[in-house]
A tleap script that builds the chain and sets N, CA, C and O, in Angstrom:
source leaprc.protein.ff14SB
mol = sequence {
  NMET VAL LYS ALA LYS THR ARG ILE ASP ASP
  LEU GLY HIE ILE LYS ASN LEU ASN CYS TRP
  GLY SER ASP ILE SER ASP VAL SER VAL VAL
  GLN MET LEU ALA ASN ILE GLN VAL LEU SER
  LEU SER VAL ASN LYS ILE TYR THR LEU ARG
  ASP PHE ALA SER CYS PRO LYS LEU VAL GLU
  LEU TYR LEU ARG LYS ASN ASP ILE SER GLU
  LEU HIE GLU LEU LEU HIE LEU GLN ALA LEU
  SER ASN LEU ARG VAL LEU TRP LEU SER GLU
  ASN PRO VAL ALA ASP LEU GLU ASN TYR ARG
  LEU ALA ALA ILE ALA CYS VAL PRO ASN LEU
  GLU LYS LEU ASP ASP LYS LEU ILE SER ASP
  GLU GLU ARG THR GLN ALA ARG SER LEU CYS
  HIE GLY VAL LEU LEU ARG CPRO
}
set mol.1.N position { 7.594 16.795 13.673 }
set mol.1.CA position { 7.815 17.204 12.313 }
set mol.1.C position { 6.572 17.880 11.715 }
set mol.1.O position { 6.697 18.854 10.973 }
set mol.2.N position { 5.377 17.371 12.033 }
set mol.2.CA position { 4.138 17.927 11.495 }
set mol.2.C position { 3.970 19.376 11.954 }
set mol.2.O position { 3.626 20.243 11.151 }
set mol.3.N position { 4.209 19.641 13.226 }
set mol.3.CA position { 4.075 21.005 13.744 }
set mol.3.C position { 5.089 21.942 13.092 }
set mol.3.O position { 4.780 23.103 12.822 }
set mol.4.N position { 6.292 21.443 12.839 }
set mol.4.CA position { 7.311 22.258 12.195 }
set mol.4.C position { 6.929 22.590 10.748 }
set mol.4.O position { 7.143 23.711 10.286 }
set mol.5.N position { 6.369 21.619 10.046 }
set mol.5.CA position { 5.987 21.829 8.638 }
set mol.5.C position { 4.807 22.791 8.505 }
set mol.5.O position { 4.749 23.583 7.564 }
set mol.6.N position { 3.864 22.719 9.455 }
set mol.6.CA position { 2.626 23.494 9.333 }
set mol.6.C position { 2.627 24.773 10.157 }
set mol.6.O position { 1.883 25.706 9.856 }
set mol.7.N position { 3.446 24.822 11.181 }
set mol.7.CA position { 3.487 25.943 12.121 }
set mol.7.C position { 2.143 26.133 12.822 }
set mol.7.O position { 1.745 27.246 13.165 }
set mol.8.N position { 1.455 24.999 13.024 }
set mol.8.CA position { 0.173 25.005 13.733 }
set mol.8.C position { 0.314 24.085 14.939 }
set mol.8.O position { 0.714 22.930 14.793 }
set mol.9.N position { -0.011 24.584 16.129 }
set mol.9.CA position { 0.133 23.788 17.344 }
set mol.9.C position { -0.952 22.734 17.500 }
set mol.9.O position { -0.674 21.622 17.949 }
set mol.10.N position { -2.177 23.068 17.137 }
set mol.10.CA position { -3.296 22.140 17.269 }
set mol.10.C position { -3.416 21.336 15.973 }
set mol.10.O position { -3.854 21.858 14.948 }
set mol.11.N position { -3.024 20.068 16.028 }
set mol.11.CA position { -3.025 19.219 14.836 }
set mol.11.C position { -4.410 19.084 14.212 }
set mol.11.O position { -4.530 18.836 13.012 }
set mol.12.N position { -5.440 19.243 15.009 }
set mol.12.CA position { -6.800 19.146 14.511 }
set mol.12.C position { -7.186 20.250 13.538 }
set mol.12.O position { -8.202 20.134 12.852 }
set mol.13.N position { -6.400 21.314 13.464 }
set mol.13.CA position { -6.691 22.418 12.557 }
set mol.13.C position { -6.006 22.286 11.200 }
set mol.13.O position { -6.276 23.074 10.294 }
set mol.14.N position { -5.140 21.319 11.052 }
set mol.14.CA position { -4.396 21.154 9.795 }
set mol.14.C position { -5.316 20.581 8.725 }
set mol.14.O position { -5.986 19.572 8.943 }
set mol.15.N position { -5.340 21.236 7.563 }
set mol.15.CA position { -6.166 20.779 6.444 }
set mol.15.C position { -5.323 20.274 5.274 }
set mol.15.O position { -5.806 19.492 4.454 }
set mol.16.N position { -4.095 20.707 5.195 }
set mol.16.CA position { -3.226 20.350 4.086 }
set mol.16.C position { -1.823 20.090 4.633 }
set mol.16.O position { -1.278 20.914 5.366 }
set mol.17.N position { -1.240 18.944 4.276 }
set mol.17.CA position { 0.089 18.601 4.784 }
set mol.17.C position { 0.908 17.930 3.691 }
set mol.17.O position { 0.451 16.991 3.038 }
set mol.18.N position { 2.123 18.425 3.505 }
set mol.18.CA position { 3.035 17.854 2.530 }
set mol.18.C position { 4.317 17.420 3.242 }
set mol.18.O position { 5.108 18.252 3.685 }
set mol.19.N position { 4.507 16.110 3.342 }
set mol.19.CA position { 5.734 15.548 3.922 }
set mol.19.C position { 6.380 14.620 2.895 }
set mol.19.O position { 6.827 13.522 3.224 }
set mol.20.N position { 6.419 15.074 1.671 }
set mol.20.CA position { 6.999 14.358 0.557 }
set mol.20.C position { 8.491 14.117 0.818 }
set mol.20.O position { 9.206 15.029 1.232 }
set mol.21.N position { 8.953 12.894 0.576 }
set mol.21.CA position { 10.377 12.587 0.682 }
set mol.21.C position { 10.978 12.804 2.058 }
set mol.21.O position { 12.105 13.284 2.172 }
set mol.22.N position { 10.247 12.462 3.097 }
set mol.22.CA position { 10.720 12.708 4.466 }
set mol.22.C position { 11.184 11.448 5.186 }
set mol.22.O position { 11.426 11.483 6.393 }
set mol.23.N position { 11.313 10.337 4.466 }
set mol.23.CA position { 11.809 9.078 5.033 }
set mol.23.C position { 10.905 8.554 6.150 }
set mol.23.O position { 11.389 7.998 7.136 }
set mol.24.N position { 9.599 8.733 5.992 }
set mol.24.CA position { 8.601 8.359 7.004 }
set mol.24.C position { 8.116 6.939 6.763 }
set mol.24.O position { 7.838 6.558 5.627 }
set mol.25.N position { 8.014 6.154 7.834 }
set mol.25.CA position { 7.371 4.841 7.741 }
set mol.25.C position { 6.171 4.771 8.690 }
set mol.25.O position { 5.187 4.097 8.388 }
set mol.26.N position { 6.242 5.448 9.813 }
set mol.26.CA position { 5.159 5.463 10.795 }
set mol.26.C position { 4.329 6.730 10.601 }
set mol.26.O position { 4.806 7.842 10.831 }
set mol.27.N position { 3.084 6.545 10.176 }
set mol.27.CA position { 2.206 7.700 9.951 }
set mol.27.C position { 1.057 7.745 10.953 }
set mol.27.O position { 0.008 8.322 10.670 }
set mol.28.N position { 1.248 7.146 12.106 }
set mol.28.CA position { 0.179 7.112 13.112 }
set mol.28.C position { -0.272 8.515 13.531 }
set mol.28.O position { -1.388 8.675 14.025 }
set mol.29.N position { 0.560 9.513 13.348 }
set mol.29.CA position { 0.197 10.890 13.692 }
set mol.29.C position { -1.012 11.364 12.890 }
set mol.29.O position { -1.716 12.270 13.338 }
set mol.30.N position { -1.275 10.785 11.727 }
set mol.30.CA position { -2.426 11.232 10.938 }
set mol.30.C position { -3.748 10.969 11.662 }
set mol.30.O position { -4.767 11.574 11.330 }
set mol.31.N position { -3.733 10.085 12.632 }
set mol.31.CA position { -4.938 9.824 13.421 }
set mol.31.C position { -5.380 11.068 14.197 }
set mol.31.O position { -6.541 11.178 14.590 }
set mol.32.N position { -4.462 11.992 14.411 }
set mol.32.CA position { -4.771 13.231 15.138 }
set mol.32.C position { -5.143 14.373 14.197 }
set mol.32.O position { -5.421 15.485 14.649 }
set mol.33.N position { -5.150 14.106 12.893 }
set mol.33.CA position { -5.450 15.139 11.910 }
set mol.33.C position { -6.910 15.021 11.454 }
set mol.33.O position { -7.191 14.691 10.302 }
set mol.34.N position { -7.808 15.293 12.364 }
set mol.34.CA position { -9.242 15.082 12.129 }
set mol.34.C position { -9.793 15.884 10.957 }
set mol.34.O position { -10.783 15.474 10.351 }
set mol.35.N position { -9.185 17.004 10.626 }
set mol.35.CA position { -9.698 17.864 9.558 }
set mol.35.C position { -8.838 17.870 8.301 }
set mol.35.O position { -9.029 18.710 7.421 }
set mol.36.N position { -7.908 16.954 8.216 }
set mol.36.CA position { -7.010 16.911 7.053 }
set mol.36.C position { -7.817 16.625 5.786 }
set mol.36.O position { -8.666 15.734 5.769 }
set mol.37.N position { -7.544 17.384 4.735 }
set mol.37.CA position { -8.235 17.217 3.466 }
set mol.37.C position { -7.286 16.773 2.355 }
set mol.37.O position { -7.657 15.973 1.496 }
set mol.38.N position { -6.069 17.296 2.378 }
set mol.38.CA position { -5.077 16.954 1.361 }
set mol.38.C position { -3.808 16.517 2.080 }
set mol.38.O position { -3.250 17.249 2.896 }
set mol.39.N position { -3.367 15.308 1.757 }
set mol.39.CA position { -2.201 14.725 2.424 }
set mol.39.C position { -1.242 14.189 1.371 }
set mol.39.O position { -1.592 13.297 0.598 }
set mol.40.N position { -0.036 14.734 1.343 }
set mol.40.CA position { 0.972 14.315 0.379 }
set mol.40.C position { 2.143 13.670 1.125 }
set mol.40.O position { 2.913 14.343 1.810 }
set mol.41.N position { 2.253 12.359 0.974 }
set mol.41.CA position { 3.301 11.597 1.654 }
set mol.41.C position { 4.056 10.713 0.660 }
set mol.41.O position { 4.518 9.629 1.016 }
set mol.42.N position { 4.178 11.168 -0.564 }
set mol.42.CA position { 4.887 10.404 -1.583 }
set mol.42.C position { 6.372 10.326 -1.258 }
set mol.42.O position { 6.909 11.156 -0.526 }
set mol.43.N position { 7.016 9.320 -1.813 }
set mol.43.CA position { 8.460 9.078 -1.673 }
set mol.43.C position { 8.849 8.964 -0.192 }
set mol.43.O position { 9.669 9.727 0.318 }
set mol.44.N position { 8.234 7.989 0.470 }
set mol.44.CA position { 8.537 7.674 1.856 }
set mol.44.C position { 8.651 6.159 1.990 }
set mol.44.O position { 8.929 5.475 1.005 }
set mol.45.N position { 8.444 5.635 3.171 }
set mol.45.CA position { 8.550 4.196 3.412 }
set mol.45.C position { 7.285 3.647 4.070 }
set mol.45.O position { 7.352 2.724 4.882 }
set mol.46.N position { 6.163 4.204 3.725 }
set mol.46.CA position { 4.887 3.823 4.318 }
set mol.46.C position { 4.470 2.461 3.772 }
set mol.46.O position { 4.491 2.238 2.561 }
set mol.47.N position { 4.092 1.552 4.668 }
set mol.47.CA position { 3.779 0.180 4.270 }
set mol.47.C position { 2.332 -0.223 4.568 }
set mol.47.O position { 1.910 -1.315 4.188 }
set mol.48.N position { 1.567 0.642 5.241 }
set mol.48.CA position { 0.169 0.327 5.541 }
set mol.48.C position { -0.708 1.566 5.367 }
set mol.48.O position { -0.252 2.700 5.515 }
set mol.49.N position { -1.972 1.316 5.050 }
set mol.49.CA position { -2.959 2.392 4.914 }
set mol.49.C position { -3.845 2.502 6.154 }
set mol.49.O position { -4.759 3.324 6.189 }
set mol.50.N position { -3.585 1.695 7.151 }
set mol.50.CA position { -4.426 1.601 8.352 }
set mol.50.C position { -4.718 2.956 8.989 }
set mol.50.O position { -5.872 3.256 9.295 }
set mol.51.N position { -3.701 3.768 9.192 }
set mol.51.CA position { -3.887 5.023 9.921 }
set mol.51.C position { -4.735 6.048 9.170 }
set mol.51.O position { -5.306 6.944 9.791 }
set mol.52.N position { -4.825 5.932 7.868 }
set mol.52.CA position { -5.609 6.889 7.084 }
set mol.52.C position { -7.109 6.715 7.290 }
set mol.52.O position { -7.885 7.614 6.966 }
set mol.53.N position { -7.521 5.578 7.822 }
set mol.53.CA position { -8.940 5.336 8.114 }
set mol.53.C position { -9.473 6.353 9.121 }
set mol.53.O position { -10.686 6.541 9.223 }
set mol.54.N position { -8.591 7.003 9.860 }
set mol.54.CA position { -8.977 7.992 10.878 }
set mol.54.C position { -9.071 9.411 10.319 }
set mol.54.O position { -9.111 10.376 11.083 }
set mol.55.N position { -9.106 9.543 9.017 }
set mol.55.CA position { -9.131 10.868 8.380 }
set mol.55.C position { -10.395 11.026 7.536 }
set mol.55.O position { -10.319 11.002 6.307 }
set mol.56.N position { -11.557 11.189 8.176 }
set mol.56.CA position { -12.832 11.184 7.450 }
set mol.56.C position { -13.015 12.322 6.451 }
set mol.56.O position { -13.831 12.201 5.537 }
set mol.57.N position { -12.291 13.408 6.594 }
set mol.57.CA position { -12.458 14.548 5.691 }
set mol.57.C position { -11.458 14.539 4.536 }
set mol.57.O position { -11.421 15.469 3.730 }
set mol.58.N position { -10.657 13.492 4.465 }
set mol.58.CA position { -9.626 13.395 3.433 }
set mol.58.C position { -10.248 13.385 2.036 }
set mol.58.O position { -11.154 12.602 1.755 }
set mol.59.N position { -9.749 14.264 1.168 }
set mol.59.CA position { -10.232 14.380 -0.206 }
set mol.59.C position { -9.160 13.897 -1.186 }
set mol.59.O position { -9.471 13.250 -2.186 }
set mol.60.N position { -7.904 14.215 -0.892 }
set mol.60.CA position { -6.794 13.835 -1.767 }
set mol.60.C position { -5.687 13.188 -0.934 }
set mol.60.O position { -5.256 13.728 0.085 }
set mol.61.N position { -5.236 12.012 -1.398 }
set mol.61.CA position { -4.176 11.278 -0.705 }
set mol.61.C position { -3.122 10.873 -1.717 }
set mol.61.O position { -3.395 10.106 -2.641 }
set mol.62.N position { -1.916 11.391 -1.537 }
set mol.62.CA position { -0.801 11.138 -2.443 }
set mol.62.C position { 0.248 10.283 -1.734 }
set mol.62.O position { 0.912 10.737 -0.803 }
set mol.63.N position { 0.383 9.043 -2.190 }
set mol.63.CA position { 1.309 8.087 -1.563 }
set mol.63.C position { 2.196 7.404 -2.598 }
set mol.63.O position { 2.596 6.255 -2.405 }
set mol.64.N position { 2.500 8.078 -3.666 }
set mol.64.CA position { 3.345 7.514 -4.721 }
set mol.64.C position { 4.726 7.152 -4.160 }
set mol.64.O position { 5.246 7.844 -3.286 }
set mol.65.N position { 5.298 6.088 -4.656 }
set mol.65.CA position { 6.648 5.638 -4.259 }
set mol.65.C position { 6.786 5.386 -2.760 }
set mol.65.O position { 7.621 5.991 -2.088 }
set mol.66.N position { 5.948 4.479 -2.249 }
set mol.66.CA position { 6.059 4.016 -0.873 }
set mol.66.C position { 6.184 2.501 -0.901 }
set mol.66.O position { 6.592 1.939 -1.918 }
set mol.67.N position { 5.844 1.830 0.188 }
set mol.67.CA position { 6.014 0.378 0.291 }
set mol.67.C position { 4.707 -0.368 0.521 }
set mol.67.O position { 4.716 -1.435 1.134 }
set mol.68.N position { 3.588 0.162 0.046 }
set mol.68.CA position { 2.293 -0.520 0.164 }
set mol.68.C position { 2.340 -1.705 -0.800 }
set mol.68.O position { 2.558 -1.527 -1.999 }
set mol.69.N position { 2.135 -2.919 -0.272 }
set mol.69.CA position { 2.333 -4.091 -1.134 }
set mol.69.C position { 1.146 -5.034 -1.251 }
set mol.69.O position { 1.158 -5.911 -2.114 }
set mol.70.N position { 0.122 -4.891 -0.418 }
set mol.70.CA position { -0.997 -5.844 -0.407 }
set mol.70.C position { -2.319 -5.172 -0.773 }
set mol.70.O position { -2.604 -4.061 -0.325 }
set mol.71.N position { -3.120 -5.852 -1.588 }
set mol.71.CA position { -4.435 -5.320 -1.959 }
set mol.71.C position { -5.345 -5.100 -0.751 }
set mol.71.O position { -6.123 -4.146 -0.728 }
set mol.72.N position { -5.252 -5.968 0.245 }
set mol.72.CA position { -6.148 -5.819 1.403 }
set mol.72.C position { -5.927 -4.512 2.158 }
set mol.72.O position { -6.794 -4.099 2.928 }
set mol.73.N position { -4.798 -3.858 1.956 }
set mol.73.CA position { -4.566 -2.551 2.589 }
set mol.73.C position { -5.595 -1.522 2.120 }
set mol.73.O position { -5.918 -0.582 2.847 }
set mol.74.N position { -6.104 -1.704 0.910 }
set mol.74.CA position { -7.107 -0.785 0.374 }
set mol.74.C position { -8.384 -0.757 1.212 }
set mol.74.O position { -9.111 0.236 1.208 }
set mol.75.N position { -8.653 -1.839 1.924 }
set mol.75.CA position { -9.850 -1.904 2.767 }
set mol.75.C position { -9.857 -0.824 3.847 }
set mol.75.O position { -10.922 -0.414 4.310 }
set mol.76.N position { -8.681 -0.365 4.247 }
set mol.76.CA position { -8.597 0.687 5.271 }
set mol.76.C position { -9.158 2.018 4.770 }
set mol.76.O position { -9.425 2.915 5.569 }
set mol.77.N position { -9.337 2.152 3.468 }
set mol.77.CA position { -9.830 3.401 2.900 }
set mol.77.C position { -11.333 3.382 2.624 }
set mol.77.O position { -11.894 4.384 2.181 }
set mol.78.N position { -11.981 2.256 2.882 }
set mol.78.CA position { -13.399 2.076 2.557 }
set mol.78.C position { -14.323 3.136 3.118 }
set mol.78.O position { -15.252 3.562 2.431 }
set mol.79.N position { -14.099 3.567 4.329 }
set mol.79.CA position { -15.012 4.509 4.994 }
set mol.79.C position { -14.742 5.969 4.624 }
set mol.79.O position { -15.443 6.864 5.096 }
set mol.80.N position { -13.747 6.213 3.797 }
set mol.80.CA position { -13.391 7.587 3.445 }
set mol.80.C position { -14.266 8.077 2.290 }
set mol.80.O position { -13.829 8.111 1.139 }
set mol.81.N position { -15.492 8.452 2.608 }
set mol.81.CA position { -16.471 8.818 1.582 }
set mol.81.C position { -16.142 10.113 0.851 }
set mol.81.O position { -16.695 10.365 -0.220 }
set mol.82.N position { -15.263 10.935 1.397 }
set mol.82.CA position { -14.871 12.180 0.740 }
set mol.82.C position { -13.655 12.030 -0.162 }
set mol.82.O position { -13.316 12.957 -0.898 }
set mol.83.N position { -12.999 10.885 -0.117 }
set mol.83.CA position { -11.773 10.683 -0.892 }
set mol.83.C position { -12.082 10.656 -2.381 }
set mol.83.O position { -12.852 9.816 -2.846 }
set mol.84.N position { -11.479 11.581 -3.132 }
set mol.84.CA position { -11.716 11.695 -4.576 }
set mol.84.C position { -10.468 11.396 -5.394 }
set mol.84.O position { -10.566 10.930 -6.529 }
set mol.85.N position { -9.291 11.661 -4.825 }
set mol.85.CA position { -8.026 11.472 -5.546 }
set mol.85.C position { -7.110 10.596 -4.705 }
set mol.85.O position { -6.862 10.876 -3.532 }
set mol.86.N position { -6.611 9.527 -5.329 }
set mol.86.CA position { -5.689 8.609 -4.649 }
set mol.86.C position { -4.548 8.276 -5.594 }
set mol.86.O position { -4.769 7.876 -6.737 }
set mol.87.N position { -3.333 8.443 -5.108 }
set mol.87.CA position { -2.144 8.086 -5.896 }
set mol.87.C position { -1.348 7.042 -5.138 }
set mol.87.O position { -0.781 7.323 -4.083 }
set mol.88.N position { -1.311 5.850 -5.678 }
set mol.88.CA position { -0.510 4.759 -5.119 }
set mol.88.C position { 0.463 4.200 -6.147 }
set mol.88.O position { 1.076 3.160 -5.908 }
set mol.89.N position { 0.617 4.865 -7.280 }
set mol.89.CA position { 1.534 4.369 -8.306 }
set mol.89.C position { 2.948 4.267 -7.735 }
set mol.89.O position { 3.325 4.997 -6.817 }
set mol.90.N position { 3.705 3.355 -8.298 }
set mol.90.CA position { 5.087 3.086 -7.891 }
set mol.90.C position { 5.197 2.512 -6.476 }
set mol.90.O position { 6.248 2.596 -5.842 }
set mol.91.N position { 4.094 1.927 -5.993 }
set mol.91.CA position { 4.084 1.070 -4.811 }
set mol.91.C position { 3.988 -0.349 -5.344 }
set mol.91.O position { 3.446 -0.549 -6.431 }
set mol.92.N position { 4.492 -1.343 -4.621 }
set mol.92.CA position { 4.357 -2.727 -5.093 }
set mol.92.C position { 2.904 -3.124 -5.370 }
set mol.92.O position { 2.657 -3.911 -6.284 }
set mol.93.N position { 1.950 -2.607 -4.617 }
set mol.93.CA position { 0.538 -2.959 -4.803 }
set mol.93.C position { 0.042 -2.567 -6.196 }
set mol.93.O position { -0.828 -3.239 -6.750 }
set mol.94.N position { 0.572 -1.512 -6.755 }
set mol.94.CA position { 0.111 -1.026 -8.057 }
set mol.94.C position { 0.472 -1.976 -9.193 }
set mol.94.O position { -0.069 -1.864 -10.293 }
set mol.95.N position { 1.373 -2.900 -8.934 }
set mol.95.CA position { 1.770 -3.881 -9.948 }
set mol.95.C position { 0.946 -5.165 -9.880 }
set mol.95.O position { 1.094 -6.045 -10.729 }
set mol.96.N position { 0.087 -5.273 -8.883 }
set mol.96.CA position { -0.706 -6.499 -8.710 }
set mol.96.C position { -1.893 -6.532 -9.676 }
set mol.96.O position { -2.454 -5.501 -10.048 }
set mol.97.N position { -2.251 -7.749 -10.064 }
set mol.97.CA position { -3.406 -7.945 -10.932 }
set mol.97.C position { -4.659 -7.410 -10.238 }
set mol.97.O position { -4.863 -7.641 -9.046 }
set mol.98.N position { -5.477 -6.710 -10.978 }
set mol.98.CA position { -6.741 -6.140 -10.494 }
set mol.98.C position { -6.577 -5.010 -9.475 }
set mol.98.O position { -7.546 -4.635 -8.814 }
set mol.99.N position { -5.387 -4.474 -9.342 }
set mol.99.CA position { -5.165 -3.383 -8.385 }
set mol.99.C position { -6.131 -2.217 -8.616 }
set mol.99.O position { -6.792 -1.755 -7.686 }
set mol.100.N position { -6.201 -1.758 -9.837 }
set mol.100.CA position { -7.018 -0.577 -10.125 }
set mol.100.C position { -8.489 -0.837 -9.811 }
set mol.100.O position { -9.152 0.001 -9.200 }
set mol.101.N position { -8.998 -1.990 -10.226 }
set mol.101.CA position { -10.404 -2.319 -9.958 }
set mol.101.C position { -10.650 -2.503 -8.462 }
set mol.101.O position { -11.707 -2.125 -7.958 }
set mol.102.N position { -9.696 -3.073 -7.760 }
set mol.102.CA position { -9.833 -3.246 -6.310 }
set mol.102.C position { -9.901 -1.897 -5.606 }
set mol.102.O position { -10.703 -1.710 -4.691 }
set mol.103.N position { -9.061 -0.959 -6.030 }
set mol.103.CA position { -9.074 0.374 -5.422 }
set mol.103.C position { -10.409 1.070 -5.674 }
set mol.103.O position { -10.963 1.709 -4.780 }
set mol.104.N position { -10.915 0.943 -6.888 }
set mol.104.CA position { -12.201 1.568 -7.233 }
set mol.104.C position { -13.332 0.919 -6.437 }
set mol.104.O position { -14.248 1.607 -5.987 }
set mol.105.N position { -13.272 -0.390 -6.264 }
set mol.105.CA position { -14.298 -1.104 -5.487 }
set mol.105.C position { -14.268 -0.679 -4.024 }
set mol.105.O position { -15.320 -0.513 -3.407 }
set mol.106.N position { -13.091 -0.502 -3.469 }
set mol.106.CA position { -12.964 -0.139 -2.052 }
set mol.106.C position { -13.339 1.309 -1.775 }
set mol.106.O position { -13.894 1.621 -0.722 }
set mol.107.N position { -13.038 2.184 -2.710 }
set mol.107.CA position { -13.295 3.614 -2.522 }
set mol.107.C position { -14.167 4.089 -3.692 }
set mol.107.O position { -13.674 4.721 -4.626 }
set mol.108.N position { -15.447 3.781 -3.628 }
set mol.108.CA position { -16.323 4.024 -4.781 }
set mol.108.C position { -16.506 5.485 -5.178 }
set mol.108.O position { -16.951 5.757 -6.293 }
set mol.109.N position { -16.181 6.424 -4.312 }
set mol.109.CA position { -16.328 7.839 -4.653 }
set mol.109.C position { -15.087 8.433 -5.316 }
set mol.109.O position { -15.065 9.618 -5.646 }
set mol.110.N position { -14.066 7.617 -5.510 }
set mol.110.CA position { -12.865 8.102 -6.188 }
set mol.110.C position { -13.210 8.619 -7.576 }
set mol.110.O position { -14.042 8.047 -8.279 }
set mol.111.N position { -12.563 9.703 -7.953 }
set mol.111.CA position { -12.708 10.255 -9.298 }
set mol.111.C position { -11.435 10.043 -10.105 }
set mol.111.O position { -11.473 9.903 -11.327 }
set mol.112.N position { -10.299 10.021 -9.393 }
set mol.112.CA position { -9.009 9.888 -10.064 }
set mol.112.C position { -8.122 8.937 -9.264 }
set mol.112.O position { -7.989 9.070 -8.048 }
set mol.113.N position { -7.521 7.981 -9.961 }
set mol.113.CA position { -6.593 7.042 -9.344 }
set mol.113.C position { -5.297 7.072 -10.134 }
set mol.113.O position { -5.293 6.838 -11.342 }
set mol.114.N position { -4.205 7.359 -9.455 }
set mol.114.CA position { -2.878 7.411 -10.087 }
set mol.114.C position { -2.877 8.322 -11.310 }
set mol.114.O position { -2.389 7.946 -12.376 }
set mol.115.N position { -3.417 9.498 -11.148 }
set mol.115.CA position { -3.432 10.535 -12.179 }
set mol.115.C position { -4.228 10.156 -13.426 }
set mol.115.O position { -4.001 10.705 -14.504 }
set mol.116.N position { -5.158 9.219 -13.277 }
set mol.116.CA position { -6.012 8.826 -14.402 }
set mol.116.C position { -7.466 8.843 -13.930 }
set mol.116.O position { -7.805 8.236 -12.915 }
set mol.117.N position { -8.310 9.538 -14.673 }
set mol.117.CA position { -9.727 9.586 -14.329 }
set mol.117.C position { -10.328 8.185 -14.383 }
set mol.117.O position { -9.930 7.360 -15.206 }
set mol.118.N position { -11.279 7.927 -13.507 }
set mol.118.CA position { -11.940 6.627 -13.442 }
set mol.118.C position { -13.144 6.654 -14.388 }
set mol.118.O position { -13.989 7.546 -14.317 }
set mol.119.N position { -13.198 5.671 -15.261 }
set mol.119.CA position { -14.276 5.614 -16.248 }
set mol.119.C position { -15.504 4.896 -15.676 }
set mol.119.O position { -15.410 4.164 -14.691 }
set mol.120.N position { -16.648 5.123 -16.312 }
set mol.120.CA position { -17.880 4.432 -15.922 }
set mol.120.C position { -17.713 2.921 -16.104 }
set mol.120.O position { -18.216 2.134 -15.302 }
set mol.121.N position { -17.012 2.527 -17.152 }
set mol.121.CA position { -16.778 1.105 -17.402 }
set mol.121.C position { -15.962 0.472 -16.266 }
set mol.121.O position { -16.255 -0.643 -15.836 }
set mol.122.N position { -14.951 1.180 -15.790 }
set mol.122.CA position { -14.157 0.668 -14.665 }
set mol.122.C position { -15.018 0.536 -13.411 }
set mol.122.O position { -14.877 -0.432 -12.664 }
set mol.123.N position { -15.900 1.495 -13.176 }
set mol.123.CA position { -16.787 1.418 -12.002 }
set mol.123.C position { -17.685 0.187 -12.083 }
set mol.123.O position { -17.901 -0.503 -11.086 }
set mol.124.N position { -18.194 -0.075 -13.258 }
set mol.124.CA position { -19.058 -1.246 -13.457 }
set mol.124.C position { -18.276 -2.527 -13.205 }
set mol.124.O position { -18.761 -3.425 -12.517 }
set mol.125.N position { -17.076 -2.617 -13.752 }
set mol.125.CA position { -16.235 -3.799 -13.537 }
set mol.125.C position { -15.895 -3.967 -12.067 }
set mol.125.O position { -15.914 -5.084 -11.549 }
set mol.126.N position { -15.587 -2.874 -11.394 }
set mol.126.CA position { -15.206 -2.929 -9.979 }
set mol.126.C position { -16.365 -3.423 -9.120 }
set mol.126.O position { -16.164 -4.203 -8.189 }
set mol.127.N position { -17.587 -2.965 -9.434 }
set mol.127.CA position { -18.756 -3.393 -8.669 }
set mol.127.C position { -19.018 -4.881 -8.830 }
set mol.127.O position { -19.545 -5.522 -7.921 }
set mol.128.N position { -18.655 -5.429 -9.973 }
set mol.128.CA position { -18.945 -6.838 -10.227 }
set mol.128.C position { -17.928 -7.784 -9.573 }
set mol.128.O position { -18.156 -8.992 -9.509 }
set mol.129.N position { -16.830 -7.246 -9.099 }
set mol.129.CA position { -15.805 -8.087 -8.470 }
set mol.129.C position { -16.143 -8.380 -7.012 }
set mol.129.O position { -16.747 -7.555 -6.325 }
set mol.130.N position { -15.754 -9.539 -6.558 }
set mol.130.CA position { -15.984 -9.938 -5.176 }
set mol.130.C position { -14.835 -9.448 -4.305 }
set mol.130.O position { -13.681 -9.786 -4.569 }
set mol.131.N position { -15.128 -8.650 -3.262 }
set mol.131.CA position { -14.092 -8.169 -2.346 }
set mol.131.C position { -13.315 -9.330 -1.727 }
set mol.131.O position { -12.096 -9.247 -1.578 }
set mol.132.N position { -13.991 -10.386 -1.374 }
set mol.132.CA position { -13.337 -11.511 -0.711 }
set mol.132.C position { -12.255 -12.152 -1.558 }
set mol.132.O position { -11.234 -12.599 -1.036 }
set mol.133.N position { -12.473 -12.197 -2.856 }
set mol.133.CA position { -11.493 -12.800 -3.747 }
set mol.133.C position { -10.331 -11.843 -3.980 }
set mol.133.O position { -9.169 -12.245 -3.930 }
set mol.134.N position { -10.646 -10.576 -4.235 }
set mol.134.CA position { -9.620 -9.592 -4.573 }
set mol.134.C position { -8.761 -9.179 -3.391 }
set mol.134.O position { -7.561 -8.948 -3.542 }
set mol.135.N position { -9.364 -9.086 -2.227 }
set mol.135.CA position { -8.698 -8.388 -1.128 }
set mol.135.C position { -8.340 -9.251 0.071 }
set mol.135.O position { -8.021 -8.720 1.135 }
set mol.136.N position { -8.385 -10.541 -0.073 }
set mol.136.CA position { -8.046 -11.363 1.096 }
set mol.136.C position { -6.574 -11.185 1.462 }
set mol.136.O position { -5.719 -11.109 0.580 }
set mol.137.N position { -6.280 -11.118 2.753 }
set mol.137.CA position { -4.899 -10.920 3.198 }
set mol.137.C position { -4.019 -12.119 2.898 }
set mol.137.O position { -2.829 -12.105 3.213 }
savepdb mol mol.pdb
quit
């Protein structure tokens, strides 16, 4: 499906991919997208963030309306130092207490979360929270 959407044979050359509303639950293919910068996978059935840890150049990740339900899934995004925009609204995780602060704590370079700019006050609050308490599985 990725090759059909992008018309690129070498997955390593893909920088932008939109598979919005494609009924996807397994996103392991993103591990082969070494140069992906913008990834739009909203309105699917994705339940884990694990595979996105393999996308070091990722800048924007859109996962609205999926099945991410646990705060500890955010830990998979910790090493993504280029990630600036993350959308997880309308996932079960977004309804959990401290979700926003946990996301900011895990991905400190984020500028925008769920279409809302991150304030300096939120960054301060996020830094003061203990990962072990917020993100235990």
